[in-house]
N, C-alpha and C positions, 0 to 999 in steps of 0.2 A: 407380217406383212405378206401381201396377196401376190401370187404370181403375175405375171404380165398378161398370161392366156385368160386368167380368170378376172381380172380388174374390169375390162370392159362389159362383161356380164353382170356383175355387181353395181357398176355405175347404172346400166341402164335400170336394174330394179330399182334403185333408190333414187333415181331422178326426180319421178313424180313427188316424191316426199320431200325432196331437198327443195323441189320450186314451190311447192306449199310453205315450207318453213320459211324461206326467203320472202316471199310474199306477206308473209305474217309479221317479218319484223324480227324473228327470232336470231340470235346470234350465236356462231358457235361455241362462244364461252359460255352462253345460257346451256347449251346442249351437255357441254363437258361437265358443268358444275352439277346439273340434272343426274346425270349418269353416275357421277361420283357420289353425290349425296343420298341418291336412292339406293347404291350397291352396298355402302356401308350401312344404311338403315335395314336393309333386306338381311344383310348378314346379322346384326346385332339384334334384330327382332325375330326374324323368322327361323334362323339357323340357332340362335341363342336359346330360342324357346324349344327346339327340338323337332321343328318342322324343317327337314333337311331337303327334301325335293323340294319342296313350293320355296324355299330360301335360294336353292341353288339355281332353281328356274328363273325366280326373280332377278337374281345377281346376273346372269346368262343375258336376260333381255335388256338389263341397263347397261352392261358392259358392250352389248352389240351398239348402244347410241355413239361408241367411239367412233364406228365407221361413218357415222353422218357428219361430226364436226368438220372433218377435212373437205369433204364435198360442199357442205354447207359455205365454208370459209371460199372456197374457189368460186361458188356460184354468187357470192355475194363481191368478187372481184377483189378480196382480201386475201388474208393470209399470214402467218408471222415470218420473219426473215430466216429463221431457223427452219421451218419447214419447207421453204424454197431453196435452202442451200443444203437439205437432205435430199432432195430429189435431183440435184444437179449432178451430172455426170463426174466422177473422178477423172481429171485428166493427166495425172502424173503422181508420182510419190510425193508424201507430204515433204514440207521443207520446213528446215529448222528457223524459229524466228531469232531476232538480236538477242534475246534474253537466253537463249540456248534451250526453250522448250518448243515441244512439238504443238500446232494447232489443236486446240481443244483444253490444253492447259497441263498434260501430263509431262512429267520431264522426259527428255531426251537421254539416251545413254550417253555416259561419258560426263556427266555434269552432276556427279554424286560427290564432288569436291576433291576427288583424286585429281593427281596431276598428269596422268594420261591424257593424251589428245586424242579428239576425236573427228573424224572427217568433217 
């Protein structure tokens, strides 16, 4: 994740590319799938055949596509619920659900089946 002081500069750099992709009808999912499949193919074929430099170079360029999918989602007015919730500031400590589990599904302390009480 980029620091808050670097994020505006990166956003200005990618803004023209994102605008063109949005006008062309490219979706964030298309960018993600292209980057993932391209990275796997580059790793399998280039690195697998001994072309380590070019394989690493191709994988690096394709992984950088990951920077575009979030910006493209914001430019299209979309995004996922998980992306929106991950950028929301934390306002307090997590709370236990009625099932005795923490948000996100990890078990809370004291729910291991022992008889000790937990606050």
